[in-house]
GULODO-372043 format. One line per field, with one value per residue: residue number from 1; residue in three letters; x, y, z of N, C-alpha, C, CB in turn. Coordinates in Angstrom, 1 decimal, decimal comma. Glycine has a CB too. Layout:
nr	(NUM;...)
rest	(ALA;...)
n_x	(X;...)
n_y	(Y;...)
n_z	(Z;...)
ca_x	(X;...)
ca_y	(Y;...)
ca_z	(Z;...)
c_x	(X;...)
c_y	(Y;...)
c_z	(Z;...)
cb_x	(X;...)
cb_y	(Y;...)
cb_z	(Z;...)
***
This chain:
nr	(1;2;3;4;5;6;7;8;9;10;11;12;13;14;15;16;17;18;19;20;21;22;23;24;25;26;27;28;29;30;31;32;33;34;35;36;37;38;39;40;41;42;43;44;45;46;47;48;49;50;51;52;53;54;55;56;57;58;59;60;61;62;63;64;65;66;67;68;69;70;71;72;73;74;75;76;77)
rest	(MET;LYS;ALA;LEU;SER;THR;GLN;PRO;ARG;LYS;GLY;GLU;SER;GLY;ARG;ILE;PRO;PRO;ARG;SER;GLU;ARG;CYS;PHE;LYS;SER;GLY;ASP;TYR;TRP;TYR;TYR;SER;THR;ARG;GLU;GLN;ILE;ASP;ILE;GLY;PRO;PHE;ASP;ASP;ILE;ASP;GLN;ALA;VAL;ALA;GLY;VAL;ASP;ALA;PHE;VAL;GLU;PHE;VAL;CYS;GLU;LYS;PRO;THR;PHE;SER;ASP;THR;LEU;LYS;ARG;TYR;LYS;SER;ALA;ALA)
n_x	(-6,6;-4,5;-1,2;-0,2;2,0;5,4;7,1;8,4;6,1;5,8;7,4;7,5;9,6;12,0;10,7;8,5;5,0;2,4;0,5;-2,8;-5,4;-7,6;-10,2;-13,3;-16,0;-19,3;-22,2;-24,1;-22,6;-19,6;-16,9;-14,5;-11,8;-10,4;-7,2;-7,8;-9,6;-12,3;-15,1;-16,0;-18,5;-21,6;-20,4;-21,2;-19,6;-16,3;-14,5;-15,5;-15,2;-12,4;-11,7;-12,8;-11,1;-8,7;-9,4;-10,0;-7,4;-5,9;-7,3;-6,8;-4,0;-3,8;-5,1;-3,9;-4,7;-7,2;-7,2;-7,1;-9,6;-11,1;-10,2;-11,3;-14,0;-14,2;-13,6;-15,8;-17,9)
n_y	(192,8;190,2;190,8;190,1;187,4;187,6;185,6;182,4;179,6;176,7;174,0;175,2;176,3;178,3;180,9;183,1;182,6;184,7;186,4;186,8;188,8;187,1;187,6;189,0;191,2;190,7;191,9;192,3;190,7;189,0;187,0;184,3;183,1;180,0;178,4;176,7;178,0;178,2;179,7;180,6;181,2;182,8;185,6;187,8;190,0;191,4;190,7;188,2;186,7;186,7;185,3;182,9;182,2;181,9;179,7;177,8;177,5;176,5;174,1;172,8;172,6;170,7;168,5;167,7;166,3;167,1;169,2;167,9;166,9;169,2;170,0;168,0;168,5;171,1;170,5;169,0;170,7)
n_z	(-69,3;-70,4;-71,8;-75,1;-75,8;-76,8;-76,8;-77,6;-77,5;-75,4;-76,9;-79,3;-82,0;-83,9;-86,0;-84,5;-84,5;-85,7;-83,2;-82,0;-80,7;-78,5;-77,6;-78,6;-79,5;-80,4;-81,5;-78,6;-77,0;-75,7;-77,0;-77,4;-79,4;-80,3;-80,9;-82,9;-84,3;-83,4;-82,1;-78,9;-76,6;-75,7;-73,7;-71,0;-70,5;-71,2;-69,2;-68,2;-70,6;-70,8;-68,5;-69,2;-71,4;-69,9;-68,3;-70,3;-71,5;-69,4;-69,0;-71,5;-71,4;-69,4;-70,6;-73,2;-75,6;-76,1;-78,0;-80,4;-80,5;-80,8;-83,3;-84,9;-84,5;-85,7;-88,3;-89,0;-88,9)
ca_x	(-6,4;-3,0;-0,5;0,1;3,4;6,2;8,1;7,9;5,4;6,4;7,4;7,7;11,0;12,0;10,0;7,3;3,9;1,6;-0,5;-3,9;-6,2;-8,6;-11,5;-13,9;-17,4;-20,2;-23,5;-24,0;-21,9;-18,2;-16,5;-13,1;-11,4;-9,4;-6,2;-8,5;-10,6;-13,6;-15,5;-16,6;-19,2;-21,3;-20,2;-21,8;-18,6;-15,0;-13,9;-15,9;-14,5;-11,0;-11,7;-13,1;-9,9;-7,8;-9,9;-9,8;-6,0;-5,6;-7,9;-6,1;-2,7;-4,0;-5,7;-3,4;-5,4;-8,5;-7,0;-7,4;-11,1;-11,6;-9,9;-12,3;-15,2;-14,1;-13,7;-17,2;-18,9)
ca_y	(191,7;189,9;191,2;188,9;187,1;187,5;184,5;181,1;178,7;175,4;173,2;176,0;176,8;179,1;182,2;183,1;182,9;185,9;186,2;187,7;188,9;186,0;188,1;189,9;191,5;190,5;192,3;192,7;189,7;188,7;185,6;184,2;182,2;179,0;178,2;175,9;178,9;177,9;180,8;180,2;182,2;184,2;186,0;189,1;191,1;191,0;190,0;186,8;186,1;186,5;184,2;181,7;181,9;181,3;178,3;176,9;177,2;175,6;172,8;172,2;172,2;169,4;167,5;168,1;165,6;167,8;170,0;167,0;166,8;170,5;170,0;167,1;169,3;172,1;169,9;168,4;171,8)
ca_z	(-70,2;-70,5;-73,0;-76,0;-75,6;-78,0;-76,5;-78,1;-76,6;-75,1;-78,0;-80,6;-82,3;-85,1;-86,1;-83,6;-85,4;-85,3;-82,1;-82,2;-79,5;-78,6;-77,3;-79,5;-79,3;-81,5;-81,0;-77,2;-76,2;-75,9;-77,3;-77,6;-80,4;-79,9;-82,0;-83,9;-84,9;-82,9;-81,3;-77,7;-75,9;-75,4;-72,3;-70,9;-70,6;-71,5;-68,0;-68,2;-71,7;-70,5;-67,5;-70,0;-72,0;-68,9;-67,9;-71,4;-71,7;-68,3;-69,3;-72,6;-70,9;-68,6;-71,5;-74,5;-76,7;-76,4;-79,2;-81,5;-80,5;-81,4;-84,8;-85,5;-84,4;-86,6;-89,7;-89,2;-88,8)
c_x	(-4,9;-2,5;-0,2;1,6;4,1;7,3;7,5;7,1;6,2;6,3;7,6;9,2;10,9;11,2;8,7;6,1;3,1;0,6;-1,6;-4,7;-7,3;-10,0;-12,0;-15,4;-18,2;-21,6;-23,3;-23,2;-20,4;-17,9;-15,0;-12,9;-10,3;-8,3;-6,8;-9,6;-12,0;-13,9;-16,3;-17,3;-20,7;-21,1;-20,8;-20,9;-17,2;-14,2;-14,2;-15,3;-13,1;-10,8;-12,0;-11,8;-8,9;-8,1;-9,7;-8,3;-5,5;-6,1;-7,1;-4,7;-2,7;-4,4;-5,2;-4,1;-6,7;-8,4;-7,4;-9,0;-11,7;-11,3;-10,9;-13,6;-15,3;-14,3;-15,1;-18,2;-19,2)
c_y	(191,5;190,4;190,0;188,7;187,1;186,5;183,3;180,3;177,4;174,5;173,9;176,3;177,6;180,4;182,1;183,4;184,1;185,5;187,2;187,7;187,8;186,5;189,1;190,1;191,3;190,8;192,8;191,7;189,6;187,3;185,5;183,1;181,3;179,0;177,5;176,7;178,6;179,0;180,2;181,3;181,9;184,4;187,4;190,3;190,5;190,3;188,5;186,1;185,8;185,4;182,9;181,3;181,3;179,9;177,4;176,5;176,3;174,2;172,1;171,8;170,9;168,3;167,8;167,5;166,3;168,7;169,2;166,9;168,1;170,5;169,1;167,8;170,3;171,6;169,3;169,5;172,3)
c_z	(-70,3;-71,8;-73,8;-75,9;-76,9;-77,8;-77,2;-77,0;-76,4;-76,4;-79,3;-80,8;-83,6;-84,9;-85,2;-84,5;-84,8;-84,2;-82,3;-80,9;-79,6;-78,4;-78,3;-79,1;-80,5;-81,0;-79,5;-76,4;-76,6;-76,2;-77,3;-78,7;-79,9;-81,1;-83,1;-84,6;-84,6;-81,9;-80,1;-77,0;-76,0;-73,9;-72,2;-70,9;-70,9;-70,4;-68,0;-69,4;-71,4;-69,4;-68,2;-70,8;-71,1;-68,5;-69,0;-71,6;-70,6;-68,6;-70,4;-72,2;-70,1;-69,5;-72,9;-75,7;-77,0;-77,7;-80,4;-81,7;-81,2;-82,9;-85,5;-85,6;-85,5;-88,0;-90,0;-89,3;-90,2)
cb_x	(-7,0;-2,8;0,7;-0,3;3,5;6,9;8,3;9,1;4,0;5,8;6,2;6,8;12,0;11,4;9,7;7,4;2,9;0,8;0,2;-4,8;-6,8;-8,3;-11,5;-13,8;-17,5;-20,2;-24,6;-25,4;-22,5;-17,4;-17,1;-12,3;-11,1;-9,9;-5,0;-9,1;-10,3;-13,8;-16,3;-15,6;-18,9;-22,5;-18,6;-22,6;-18,6;-14,1;-14,2;-17,5;-14,7;-10,3;-12,8;-14,2;-9,2;-7,7;-11,4;-10,3;-5,2;-6,1;-9,3;-6,0;-2,1;-5,0;-7,2;-2,0;-5,6;-8,9;-5,5;-6,8;-11,7;-10,9;-8,5;-12,4;-15,4;-12,8;-12,6;-17,5;-18,4)
cb_y	(191,9;188,4;192,0;189,2;185,7;188,9;184,4;180,2;178,5;174,7;172,4;177,3;175,6;178,3;182,6;184,1;181,7;186,5;186,3;187,3;190,3;185,0;188,7;189,5;192,9;189,1;191,2;192,7;188,4;189,2;185,2;183,8;182,9;177,6;177,4;174,6;179,0;176,5;181,8;179,4;183,6;185,0;186,0;189,2;191,9;192,2;190,7;186,7;187,0;187,8;184,5;182,0;183,2;182,2;178,4;177,6;178,6;176,2;172,9;173,2;173,3;169,6;167,4;167,8;164,1;168,7;170,5;165,6;166,7;171,7;169,5;165,8;169,9;172,9;168,8;167,5;172,9)
cb_z	(-71,6;-70,3;-72,7;-77,4;-75,0;-78,3;-75,0;-78,6;-77,1;-73,9;-78,1;-80,6;-82,4;-86,2;-87,5;-82,4;-85,4;-86,5;-80,7;-83,4;-79,4;-77,5;-75,9;-81,0;-78,6;-82,2;-81,0;-76,6;-76,4;-74,7;-78,7;-76,3;-81,7;-79,7;-81,5;-83,3;-86,4;-82,2;-82,0;-76,7;-76,5;-75,8;-72,0;-69,5;-69,3;-72,0;-66,7;-68,3;-73,0;-69,9;-66,4;-71,0;-72,7;-67,7;-67,5;-72,7;-71,7;-67,0;-69,7;-73,8;-70,0;-67,5;-71,4;-74,6;-76,4;-75,2;-79,3;-81,4;-79,1;-80,7;-85,0;-84,8;-83,0;-86,5;-89,9;-88,0;-88,0)
***
């Protein structure tokens, strides 16, 4: 699994906010959490969850407005 970065992200300035591990296990399955605090899964193992995180981050970087969609989804839940 990738180490958590202690460097500012693109567009961030000032104090670096706390970073947390995205992947977690619940019952027999693995999940990951987005910045918007939405849990995505289940995955059969941690490697699949990490691959899911990588694909999700790549997608959000290509479609930055998708983050707004997740925020709306979270507020409606």
